[in-house]
N, CA, C and O atoms as a GROMACS GRO file, in nm:
protein
  448
    1MET      N    1   0.781  -1.403  -0.177
    1MET     CA    2   0.810  -1.340  -0.234
    1MET      C    3   0.910  -1.231  -0.159
    1MET      O    4   0.970  -1.144  -0.221
    2GLU      N    5   0.915  -1.245  -0.050
    2GLU     CA    6   1.013  -1.180   0.044
    2GLU      C    7   1.157  -1.177  -0.039
    2GLU      O    8   1.208  -1.067  -0.064
    3LYS      N    9   1.207  -1.269  -0.072
    3LYS     CA   10   1.312  -1.311  -0.184
    3LYS      C   11   1.333  -1.182  -0.308
    3LYS      O   12   1.432  -1.116  -0.340
    4GLU      N   13   1.178  -1.183  -0.362
    4GLU     CA   14   1.162  -1.098  -0.465
    4GLU      C   15   1.247  -0.957  -0.471
    4GLU      O   16   1.318  -0.911  -0.560
    5ARG      N   17   1.194  -0.888  -0.280
    5ARG     CA   18   1.186  -0.770  -0.283
    5ARG      C   19   1.345  -0.715  -0.280
    5ARG      O   20   1.447  -0.779  -0.253
    6LYS      N   21   1.329  -0.571  -0.318
    6LYS     CA   22   1.485  -0.477  -0.352
    6LYS      C   23   1.493  -0.413  -0.174
    6LYS      O   24   1.588  -0.430  -0.097
    7GLN      N   25   1.387  -0.353  -0.152
    7GLN     CA   26   1.412  -0.272  -0.056
    7GLN      C   27   1.313  -0.333   0.075
    7GLN      O   28   1.203  -0.384   0.054
    8SER      N   29   1.368  -0.318   0.202
    8SER     CA   30   1.258  -0.379   0.323
    8SER      C   31   1.113  -0.269   0.326
    8SER      O   32   1.096  -0.173   0.251
    9ARG      N   33   1.039  -0.306   0.412
    9ARG     CA   34   0.900  -0.239   0.382
    9ARG      C   35   0.890  -0.204   0.568
    9ARG      O   36   0.913  -0.283   0.660
   10SER      N   37   0.851  -0.074   0.574
   10SER     CA   38   0.822  -0.022   0.677
   10SER      C   39   0.678  -0.059   0.756
   10SER      O   40   0.573  -0.052   0.694
   11HIS      N   41   0.680  -0.094   0.879
   11HIS     CA   42   0.483  -0.117   0.908
   11HIS      C   43   0.506   0.090   0.979
   11HIS      O   44   0.598   0.149   1.036
   12LEU      N   45   0.434   0.111   0.954
   12LEU     CA   46   0.350   0.252   0.963
   12LEU      C   47   0.273   0.233   1.116
   12LEU      O   48   0.192   0.142   1.136
   13THR      N   49   0.309   0.332   1.218
   13THR     CA   50   0.230   0.356   1.313
   13THR      C   51   0.108   0.349   1.344
   13THR      O   52   0.066   0.320   1.456
   14PHE      N   53   0.006   0.387   1.198
   14PHE     CA   54  -0.107   0.395   1.184
   14PHE      C   55  -0.112   0.312   1.087
   14PHE      O   56  -0.016   0.280   1.017
   15TYR      N   57  -0.280   0.253   1.073
   15TYR     CA   58  -0.302   0.232   0.914
   15TYR      C   59  -0.373   0.365   0.830
   15TYR      O   60  -0.463   0.442   0.864
   16LEU      N   61  -0.309   0.356   0.734
   16LEU     CA   62  -0.381   0.430   0.633
   16LEU      C   63  -0.490   0.395   0.500
   16LEU      O   64  -0.466   0.313   0.412
   17ASP      N   65  -0.579   0.457   0.507
   17ASP     CA   66  -0.661   0.382   0.377
   17ASP      C   67  -0.629   0.381   0.243
   17ASP      O   68  -0.576   0.486   0.206
   18VAL      N   69  -0.649   0.268   0.130
   18VAL     CA   70  -0.615   0.281   0.026
   18VAL      C   71  -0.719   0.280  -0.042
   18VAL      O   72  -0.818   0.216  -0.006
   19ILE      N   73  -0.715   0.351  -0.155
   19ILE     CA   74  -0.842   0.402  -0.260
   19ILE      C   75  -0.803   0.322  -0.396
   19ILE      O   76  -0.690   0.300  -0.439
   20ASP      N   77  -0.927   0.285  -0.451
   20ASP     CA   78  -0.937   0.256  -0.602
   20ASP      C   79  -0.940   0.409  -0.628
   20ASP      O   80  -1.031   0.486  -0.598
   21GLY      N   81  -0.815   0.439  -0.694
   21GLY     CA   82  -0.832   0.558  -0.752
   21GLY      C   83  -0.902   0.610  -0.913
   21GLY      O   84  -0.907   0.722  -0.963
   22ASP      N   85  -0.947   0.483  -0.961
   22ASP     CA   86  -1.043   0.548  -1.073
   22ASP      C   87  -1.162   0.515  -1.044
   22ASP      O   88  -1.254   0.573  -1.102
   23SER      N   89  -1.188   0.417  -0.950
   23SER     CA   90  -1.373   0.360  -0.871
   23SER      C   91  -1.393   0.501  -0.726
   23SER      O   92  -1.489   0.552  -0.668
   24GLY      N   93  -1.264   0.514  -0.720
   24GLY     CA   94  -1.298   0.568  -0.545
   24GLY      C   95  -1.375   0.468  -0.413
   24GLY      O   96  -1.439   0.492  -0.310
   25LYS      N   97  -1.333   0.367  -0.473
   25LYS     CA   98  -1.404   0.294  -0.366
   25LYS      C   99  -1.237   0.251  -0.293
   25LYS      O  100  -1.123   0.267  -0.338
   26ARG      N  101  -1.289   0.188  -0.159
   26ARG     CA  102  -1.212   0.199  -0.066
   26ARG      C  103  -1.156   0.042  -0.045
   26ARG      O  104  -1.244  -0.038  -0.013
   27LEU      N  105  -0.996  -0.020  -0.063
   27LEU     CA  106  -1.012  -0.128  -0.095
   27LEU      C  107  -0.992  -0.180   0.026
   27LEU      O  108  -1.060  -0.273   0.070
   28GLY      N  109  -0.878  -0.113   0.100
   28GLY     CA  110  -0.856  -0.130   0.251
   28GLY      C  111  -0.732  -0.054   0.303
   28GLY      O  112  -0.696   0.051   0.250
   29LYS      N  113  -0.666  -0.111   0.410
   29LYS     CA  114  -0.561  -0.005   0.480
   29LYS      C  115  -0.417  -0.069   0.451
   29LYS      O  116  -0.389  -0.184   0.418
   30VAL      N  117  -0.338   0.037   0.474
   30VAL     CA  118  -0.163  -0.004   0.442
   30VAL      C  119  -0.117  -0.113   0.514
   30VAL      O  120  -0.151  -0.084   0.629
   31GLY      N  121  -0.066  -0.209   0.518
   31GLY     CA  122  -0.018  -0.290   0.618
   31GLY      C  123   0.142  -0.230   0.636
   31GLY      O  124   0.183  -0.182   0.741
   32ASP      N  125   0.221  -0.243   0.516
   32ASP     CA  126   0.346  -0.199   0.518
   32ASP      C  127   0.364  -0.135   0.400
   32ASP      O  128   0.287  -0.142   0.304
   33ILE      N  129   0.484  -0.060   0.406
   33ILE     CA  130   0.531   0.023   0.291
   33ILE      C  131   0.644   0.037   0.253
   33ILE      O  132   0.724   0.019   0.345
   34SER      N  133   0.705   0.069   0.128
   34SER     CA  134   0.817   0.115   0.099
   34SER      C  135   0.788   0.193  -0.077
   34SER      O  136   0.684   0.210  -0.141
   35THR      N  137   0.915   0.220  -0.104
   35THR     CA  138   0.934   0.318  -0.171
   35THR      C  139   0.893   0.266  -0.320
   35THR      O  140   0.893   0.336  -0.421
   36GLU      N  141   0.860   0.136  -0.313
   36GLU     CA  142   0.850   0.022  -0.417
   36GLU      C  143   0.757  -0.066  -0.405
   36GLU      O  144   0.750  -0.156  -0.488
   37GLY      N  145   0.666  -0.058  -0.297
   37GLY     CA  146   0.528  -0.176  -0.283
   37GLY      C  147   0.447  -0.120  -0.172
   37GLY      O  148   0.452  -0.008  -0.121
   38LEU      N  149   0.384  -0.205  -0.151
   38LEU     CA  150   0.295  -0.142  -0.051
   38LEU      C  151   0.213  -0.359  -0.039
   38LEU      O  152   0.194  -0.444  -0.126
   39LEU      N  153   0.191  -0.361   0.108
   39LEU     CA  154   0.119  -0.476   0.141
   39LEU      C  155  -0.063  -0.383   0.198
   39LEU      O  156  -0.073  -0.296   0.284
   40LEU      N  157  -0.157  -0.430   0.130
   40LEU     CA  158  -0.260  -0.385   0.147
   40LEU      C  159  -0.342  -0.510   0.201
   40LEU      O  160  -0.347  -0.619   0.143
   41ILE      N  161  -0.416  -0.473   0.337
   41ILE     CA  162  -0.497  -0.575   0.429
   41ILE      C  163  -0.639  -0.541   0.384
   41ILE      O  164  -0.657  -0.422   0.358
   42ALA      N  165  -0.735  -0.616   0.371
   42ALA     CA  166  -0.836  -0.608   0.260
   42ALA      C  167  -0.969  -0.702   0.309
   42ALA      O  168  -0.956  -0.806   0.374
   43ARG      N  169  -1.094  -0.649   0.266
   43ARG     CA  170  -1.187  -0.752   0.311
   43ARG      C  171  -1.224  -0.848   0.198
   43ARG      O  172  -1.254  -0.966   0.215
   44ASP      N  173  -1.218  -0.784   0.078
   44ASP     CA  174  -1.222  -0.871  -0.049
   44ASP      C  175  -1.052  -0.935  -0.125
   44ASP      O  176  -0.946  -0.874  -0.108
   45SER      N  177  -1.063  -1.047  -0.196
   45SER     CA  178  -0.942  -1.044  -0.229
   45SER      C  179  -0.948  -0.942  -0.391
   45SER      O  180  -1.047  -0.884  -0.436
   46VAL      N  181  -0.789  -0.950  -0.458
   46VAL     CA  182  -0.757  -0.893  -0.561
   46VAL      C  183  -0.691  -0.959  -0.632
   46VAL      O  184  -0.603  -1.033  -0.588
   47GLU      N  185  -0.722  -0.946  -0.769
   47GLU     CA  186  -0.681  -1.010  -0.888
   47GLU      C  187  -0.544  -1.012  -0.938
   47GLU      O  188  -0.505  -0.913  -0.999
   48ILE      N  189  -0.433  -1.155  -0.913
   48ILE     CA  190  -0.296  -1.101  -0.907
   48ILE      C  191  -0.267  -1.053  -1.047
   48ILE      O  192  -0.296  -1.134  -1.135
   49GLY      N  193  -0.210  -0.923  -1.091
   49GLY     CA  194  -0.165  -0.927  -1.231
   49GLY      C  195  -0.270  -0.786  -1.227
   49GLY      O  196  -0.226  -0.690  -1.291
   50LYS      N  197  -0.345  -0.773  -1.188
   50LYS     CA  198  -0.431  -0.620  -1.193
   50LYS      C  199  -0.364  -0.526  -1.155
   50LYS      O  200  -0.285  -0.522  -1.060
   51HIS      N  201  -0.404  -0.415  -1.256
   51HIS     CA  202  -0.311  -0.264  -1.247
   51HIS      C  203  -0.406  -0.196  -1.184
   51HIS      O  204  -0.514  -0.256  -1.182
   52LEU      N  205  -0.403  -0.079  -1.126
   52LEU     CA  206  -0.476  -0.036  -1.054
   52LEU      C  207  -0.408   0.121  -1.012
   52LEU      O  208  -0.288   0.107  -0.987
   53HIS      N  209  -0.461   0.279  -0.998
   53HIS     CA  210  -0.448   0.355  -0.974
   53HIS      C  211  -0.466   0.351  -0.823
   53HIS      O  212  -0.578   0.312  -0.790
   54LEU      N  213  -0.389   0.380  -0.728
   54LEU     CA  214  -0.387   0.334  -0.593
   54LEU      C  215  -0.390   0.476  -0.558
   54LEU      O  216  -0.346   0.555  -0.642
   55GLU      N  217  -0.454   0.538  -0.401
   55GLU     CA  218  -0.408   0.630  -0.365
   55GLU      C  219  -0.441   0.576  -0.207
   55GLU      O  220  -0.522   0.494  -0.165
   56ILE      N  221  -0.337   0.662  -0.139
   56ILE     CA  222  -0.302   0.630   0.012
   56ILE      C  223  -0.373   0.760   0.056
   56ILE      O  224  -0.358   0.868  -0.001
   57SER      N  225  -0.452   0.737   0.164
   57SER     CA  226  -0.517   0.847   0.211
   57SER      C  227  -0.537   0.821   0.416
   57SER      O  228  -0.535   0.718   0.483
   58SER      N  229  -0.553   0.954   0.452
   58SER     CA  230  -0.583   0.956   0.585
   58SER      C  231  -0.755   0.979   0.605
   58SER      O  232  -0.809   1.078   0.556
   59SER      N  233  -0.831   0.878   0.681
   59SER     CA  234  -0.887   0.907   0.748
   59SER      C  235  -0.974   1.061   0.796
   59SER      O  236  -1.088   1.103   0.774
   60ASP      N  237  -0.865   1.111   0.865
   60ASP     CA  238  -0.842   1.228   0.949
   60ASP      C  239  -0.794   1.325   0.865
   60ASP      O  240  -0.810   1.436   0.916
   61GLY      N  241  -0.720   1.331   0.711
   61GLY     CA  242  -0.717   1.457   0.660
   61GLY      C  243  -0.551   1.453   0.674
   61GLY      O  244  -0.480   1.507   0.589
   62SER      N  245  -0.508   1.396   0.769
   62SER     CA  246  -0.374   1.425   0.838
   62SER      C  247  -0.255   1.419   0.755
   62SER      O  248  -0.152   1.466   0.802
   63ILE      N  249  -0.253   1.362   0.626
   63ILE     CA  250  -0.176   1.368   0.564
   63ILE      C  251  -0.235   1.387   0.376
   63ILE      O  252  -0.355   1.376   0.352
   64ALA      N  253  -0.176   1.402   0.310
   64ALA     CA  254  -0.243   1.470   0.138
   64ALA      C  255  -0.260   1.343   0.094
   64ALA      O  256  -0.204   1.253   0.155
   65PRO      N  257  -0.325   1.321   0.003
   65PRO     CA  258  -0.322   1.212  -0.064
   65PRO      C  259  -0.223   1.146  -0.137
   65PRO      O  260  -0.184   1.231  -0.217
   66ILE      N  261  -0.151   1.030  -0.159
   66ILE     CA  262  -0.050   0.987  -0.244
   66ILE      C  263  -0.105   0.864  -0.325
   66ILE      O  264  -0.160   0.757  -0.299
   67ARG      N  265  -0.048   0.955  -0.475
   67ARG     CA  266  -0.140   0.833  -0.603
   67ARG      C  267  -0.022   0.775  -0.663
   67ARG      O  268   0.091   0.824  -0.658
   68PHE      N  269  -0.047   0.688  -0.710
   68PHE     CA  270   0.047   0.580  -0.791
   68PHE      C  271  -0.016   0.502  -0.902
   68PHE      O  272  -0.139   0.498  -0.916
   69GLN      N  273   0.072   0.438  -0.983
   69GLN     CA  274   0.047   0.310  -1.069
   69GLN      C  275   0.092   0.226  -1.044
   69GLN      O  276   0.214   0.217  -1.055
   70SER      N  277  -0.020   0.074  -0.978
   70SER     CA  278   0.083  -0.046  -0.920
   70SER      C  279   0.011  -0.149  -1.006
   70SER      O  280  -0.070  -0.140  -1.099
   71SER      N  281   0.079  -0.262  -0.932
   71SER     CA  282  -0.003  -0.397  -1.029
   71SER      C  283   0.026  -0.479  -0.846
   71SER      O  284   0.104  -0.448  -0.757
   72CYS      N  285  -0.088  -0.596  -0.857
   72CYS     CA  286  -0.075  -0.694  -0.779
   72CYS      C  287  -0.004  -0.816  -0.820
   72CYS      O  288  -0.009  -0.895  -0.914
   73ARG      N  289   0.073  -0.798  -0.701
   73ARG     CA  290   0.180  -0.930  -0.744
   73ARG      C  291   0.127  -1.049  -0.675
   73ARG      O  292   0.181  -1.148  -0.724
   74TRP      N  293   0.074  -1.070  -0.615
   74TRP     CA  294   0.029  -1.169  -0.492
   74TRP      C  295  -0.099  -1.144  -0.432
   74TRP      O  296  -0.145  -1.030  -0.434
   75SER      N  297  -0.163  -1.239  -0.377
   75SER     CA  298  -0.292  -1.211  -0.299
   75SER      C  299  -0.328  -1.358  -0.294
   75SER      O  300  -0.346  -1.450  -0.374
   76LYS      N  301  -0.331  -1.330  -0.098
   76LYS     CA  302  -0.378  -1.462  -0.028
   76LYS      C  303  -0.493  -1.452   0.102
   76LYS      O  304  -0.535  -1.340   0.135
   77LYS      N  305  -0.522  -1.524   0.144
   77LYS     CA  306  -0.652  -1.493   0.270
   77LYS      C  307  -0.509  -1.468   0.370
   77LYS      O  308  -0.398  -1.521   0.372
   78ASP      N  309  -0.579  -1.354   0.451
   78ASP     CA  310  -0.477  -1.362   0.600
   78ASP      C  311  -0.478  -1.474   0.711
   78ASP      O  312  -0.507  -1.593   0.701
   79VAL      N  313  -0.454  -1.430   0.774
   79VAL     CA  314  -0.397  -1.497   0.919
   79VAL      C  315  -0.565  -1.498   0.976
   79VAL      O  316  -0.633  -1.583   1.034
   80ASN      N  317  -0.583  -1.401   0.942
   80ASN     CA  318  -0.723  -1.376   1.047
   80ASN      C  319  -0.854  -1.393   0.923
   80ASN      O  320  -0.899  -1.290   0.873
   81PRO      N  321  -0.893  -1.491   0.893
   81PRO     CA  322  -0.965  -1.509   0.774
   81PRO      C  323  -1.098  -1.452   0.713
   81PRO      O  324  -1.160  -1.480   0.610
   82ASN      N  325  -1.124  -1.338   0.845
   82ASN     CA  326  -1.235  -1.208   0.742
   82ASN      C  327  -1.133  -1.105   0.655
   82ASN      O  328  -1.165  -0.994   0.613
   83TYR      N  329  -0.997  -1.174   0.638
   83TYR     CA  330  -0.923  -1.047   0.589
   83TYR      C  331  -0.807  -1.134   0.457
   83TYR      O  332  -0.731  -1.228   0.484
   84TYR      N  333  -0.825  -1.072   0.325
   84TYR     CA  334  -0.694  -1.098   0.287
   84TYR      C  335  -0.572  -0.997   0.256
   84TYR      O  336  -0.573  -0.882   0.301
   85VAL      N  337  -0.486  -1.037   0.189
   85VAL     CA  338  -0.356  -0.961   0.232
   85VAL      C  339  -0.322  -0.953   0.068
   85VAL      O  340  -0.362  -1.044  -0.005
   86ALA      N  341  -0.249  -0.845   0.016
   86ALA     CA  342  -0.180  -0.866  -0.122
   86ALA      C  343  -0.045  -0.772  -0.124
   86ALA      O  344   0.005  -0.688  -0.050
   87GLY      N  345  -0.019  -0.826  -0.235
   87GLY     CA  346   0.130  -0.733  -0.221
   87GLY      C  347   0.118  -0.661  -0.355
   87GLY      O  348   0.084  -0.725  -0.454
   88PHE      N  349   0.151  -0.492  -0.363
   88PHE     CA  350   0.146  -0.437  -0.516
   88PHE      C  351   0.255  -0.394  -0.493
   88PHE      O  352   0.299  -0.372  -0.380
   89HIS      N  353   0.337  -0.368  -0.646
   89HIS     CA  354   0.435  -0.328  -0.682
   89HIS      C  355   0.434  -0.204  -0.709
   89HIS      O  356   0.335  -0.180  -0.778
   90MET      N  357   0.510  -0.088  -0.685
   90MET     CA  358   0.478   0.035  -0.745
   90MET      C  359   0.546   0.042  -0.876
   90MET      O  360   0.668   0.038  -0.882
   91ASP      N  361   0.442   0.056  -1.028
   91ASP     CA  362   0.471   0.035  -1.143
   91ASP      C  363   0.548   0.168  -1.164
   91ASP      O  364   0.662   0.164  -1.212
   92PHE      N  365   0.497   0.274  -1.134
   92PHE     CA  366   0.511   0.402  -1.196
   92PHE      C  367   0.517   0.496  -1.028
   92PHE      O  368   0.427   0.488  -0.945
   93ILE      N  369   0.617   0.563  -1.015
   93ILE     CA  370   0.571   0.725  -0.908
   93ILE      C  371   0.702   0.785  -0.945
   93ILE      O  372   0.821   0.756  -0.957
   94THR      N  373   0.609   0.895  -0.959
   94THR     CA  374   0.722   1.021  -0.929
   94THR      C  375   0.796   1.058  -0.846
   94THR      O  376   0.757   1.022  -0.734
   95ASP      N  377   0.911   1.130  -0.845
   95ASP     CA  378   1.022   1.186  -0.748
   95ASP      C  379   0.925   1.254  -0.644
   95ASP      O  380   0.933   1.210  -0.530
   96GLU      N  381   0.847   1.341  -0.664
   96GLU     CA  382   0.720   1.375  -0.552
   96GLU      C  383   0.712   1.287  -0.482
   96GLU      O  384   0.780   1.274  -0.381
   97VAL      N  385   0.585   1.167  -0.540
   97VAL     CA  386   0.561   1.092  -0.463
   97VAL      C  387   0.649   0.995  -0.392
   97VAL      O  388   0.611   0.912  -0.309
   98LYS      N  389   0.772   1.015  -0.433
   98LYS     CA  390   0.883   0.886  -0.374
   98LYS      C  391   0.914   0.940  -0.244
   98LYS      O  392   0.935   0.866  -0.148
   99GLN      N  393   0.918   1.095  -0.236
   99GLN     CA  394   0.975   1.171  -0.118
   99GLN      C  395   0.855   1.150  -0.044
   99GLN      O  396   0.872   1.106   0.070
  100ASN      N  397   0.690   1.182  -0.096
  100ASN     CA  398   0.613   1.188   0.003
  100ASN      C  399   0.587   1.036   0.078
  100ASN      O  400   0.522   1.022   0.182
  101ILE      N  401   0.621   0.977   0.038
  101ILE     CA  402   0.632   0.791   0.068
  101ILE      C  403   0.762   0.803   0.165
  101ILE      O  404   0.727   0.773   0.279
  102ILE      N  405   0.872   0.829   0.160
  102ILE     CA  406   0.932   0.802   0.226
  102ILE      C  407   0.979   0.910   0.328
  102ILE      O  408   1.070   0.883   0.407
  103GLU      N  409   0.912   1.050   0.327
  103GLU     CA  410   0.847   1.146   0.466
  103GLU      C  411   0.762   1.089   0.541
  103GLU      O  412   0.763   1.113   0.661
  104LEU      N  413   0.667   0.998   0.482
  104LEU     CA  414   0.580   0.933   0.555
  104LEU      C  415   0.651   0.792   0.675
  104LEU      O  416   0.614   0.757   0.787
  105ILE      N  417   0.747   0.749   0.596
  105ILE     CA  418   0.790   0.643   0.663
  105ILE      C  419   0.888   0.702   0.755
  105ILE      O  420   0.892   0.645   0.864
  106ASN      N  421   0.959   0.792   0.743
  106ASN     CA  422   1.035   0.863   0.836
  106ASN      C  423   0.943   0.937   0.950
  106ASN      O  424   0.990   0.969   1.058
  107ASP      N  425   0.853   0.952   0.925
  107ASP     CA  426   0.753   1.055   1.047
  107ASP      C  427   0.661   0.931   1.128
  107ASP      O  428   0.585   0.971   1.216
  108SER      N  429   0.664   0.854   1.113
  108SER     CA  430   0.604   0.767   1.169
  108SER      C  431   0.585   0.584   1.155
  108SER      O  432   0.476   0.539   1.119
  109TYR      N  433   0.678   0.511   1.182
  109TYR     CA  434   0.672   0.349   1.131
  109TYR      C  435   0.720   0.341   1.252
  109TYR      O  436   0.767   0.428   1.326
  110PHE      N  437   0.689   0.135   1.276
  110PHE     CA  438   0.764   0.086   1.375
  110PHE      C  439   0.896   0.021   1.331
  110PHE      O  440   0.898  -0.042   1.225
  111ASP      N  441   1.020   0.035   1.418
  111ASP     CA  442   1.159  -0.005   1.342
  111ASP      C  443   1.138  -0.132   1.408
  111ASP      O  444   1.094  -0.129   1.523
  112TYR      N  445   1.164  -0.254   1.347
  112TYR     CA  446   1.187  -0.404   1.414
  112TYR      C  447   1.311  -0.386   1.410
  112TYR      O  448   1.387  -0.474   1.451
   0.00000   0.00000   0.00000
């Protein structure tokens, strides 16, 4: 999947919550992010091809929620057998959401 990516992902210095925007259910945490996609770390697997309205937020309210439409491109068991990882493509994001993600990345990420 890495070869299909057009943009490198940034690893944030903290884990943000990922919420299903339709049900309000917490899906997991952001593992890494770009303006085109994200890695979800979750307790449950996600169906490949599933379209979701996702919301990224912080449990302490330190960032405003970021909402966008996405689709799951891949999902598999993590190296930690208690978790799954899933790759999401951001199918549609507004310029405002894109700017919010850029600011989030610029404000806090691990530079490898």
